[in-house]
C-alpha angles and dihedrals in degrees: 000000000000119000121164119023133182115204127191116209122181112249093238090063092060135077122196118214140176124224090274090060090250119143114249126186101197131095132180107273109230102168140004139186133162092274103021141057131179126195131180138205111189134171117275125247089260090052093054092051093049093084093243122119116233132193124241112247125200132176118210127195116185131174110224121172091337094311126107113228114203123188136161114223116206115192122185146139107253097208092047090057089059106027104020088238138059097226089086112071131221132233130210091260089064093069097093091048090049093052093046093046092047091051090050094049091047090052088052090061092045102266118119118195124164116241094243090056090053092048092052098036115129116251113230095177135006138181119213114193145168131202113213120198106215122219139179092055097297118149126210094230092056093050092047088053091051095046090048090063090078119084099253093178090059097042098048102021089243117167092220139012124184147157117242137181093036094306096312090115137039118199130183124172156158126188089267101050146359138204116204124178117182150156100266097193094050090046090059089068099049125101121248094265095054103032123099088216100053095178097071114175125213088250092057092050090051089049092061091054090050092050091048090056093057118106089221117055118234123221120197123178112201127203119198123184108190116196103195102173132050090224089061092047090052095050093045096045092047089077102025101042118029098200124031133141092190096243124145091249093053096045097045094084128115090216089061092045091049092051092050094047093045091048091059094040091052090052087053096048092049079085082080083082086060092053093240097125099041123102110271121264129191116263090245090052087052091049090054090050088053094052091044091056098033107030093174098048114129114248092237091056091046093051090047089056092050090052092048092051091051094049092047092059098036122096112333092352128220096352091058092042091052093050090053095046095044091064090073103017138061124244090256090061091052089048090056092048091053091049089056091047095051090047089051094047091054088061091060118084110254097201093101100070116162111263093235089061091054088045092058089043090057095046094051090044094054094035096192116170115258113238126189115250112191 
């Protein structure tokens, strides 16, 4: 599904009005430099307490090669426009309703944009996400801990990957894209400074209270893939989506969302080749597998591989192991260690995958929208 979207609309396609329907040229100046100005027009305090969700609107003026580029950026959560929360997921058929509602909310804050301009607006950033209802006693925090054992920085070329909120969230990012995996239900109860979703609506806060009153606890693991730069969108979509002009209409498609989320998930589960998501075996069983697949391996090398496998699954996994090894070794050394680990993992039967991995596989394959059932 699509969650947060940033649209860019040329200034000449917008009209700015006050509550008396009178055109007004002024915005609230937020920042200014010699070649750059940023203005905002945000909902009032009364608007925020009305229970309705409003987009954030920013006007940019930039000098570029003698020309002044003027765009209005509209940032909003698509499901919050409709449902007041982003637990409930959208379908393709919701697009017209989203555009109509967005136009109405923009008009409320004095920005008039025709619906066709919204539909064809360029997307500068977009967050694709999926809420996964966990079953069979699995908890979000446990799965986050397990997924965090892979080396996200190496797999995705992220500059940083870290656990936050006592292990309830796993965040990895660069300036161009982010991968965030977190406990959605726990996040509903956090304050703005600690929550992953810092734009909590009154409806989402009420949802946490309703979930808490249930006799049976609910566990929801949320994946968010945040494409923050158009250059990243273009490189990613070149392989995933053959044709895309990066307009709101083109990118508001569940098939596109599914392809993006699956792409990142598949890169995560490639750690299967490292044996991280298989059911645990005893070290001696692993040693037997090594001798079965490599009869001529030297005992010292076999024992090294067993130790490496144990360290890769212990604690915070490969990321923690890499941070320890890197203190006294070069990146090339770590690369050679990982090559040996991958080669070893390929010799281990992969038919004993953990059931929570298969559960996520199935949810992402079907990609049915999550709806709240209270």
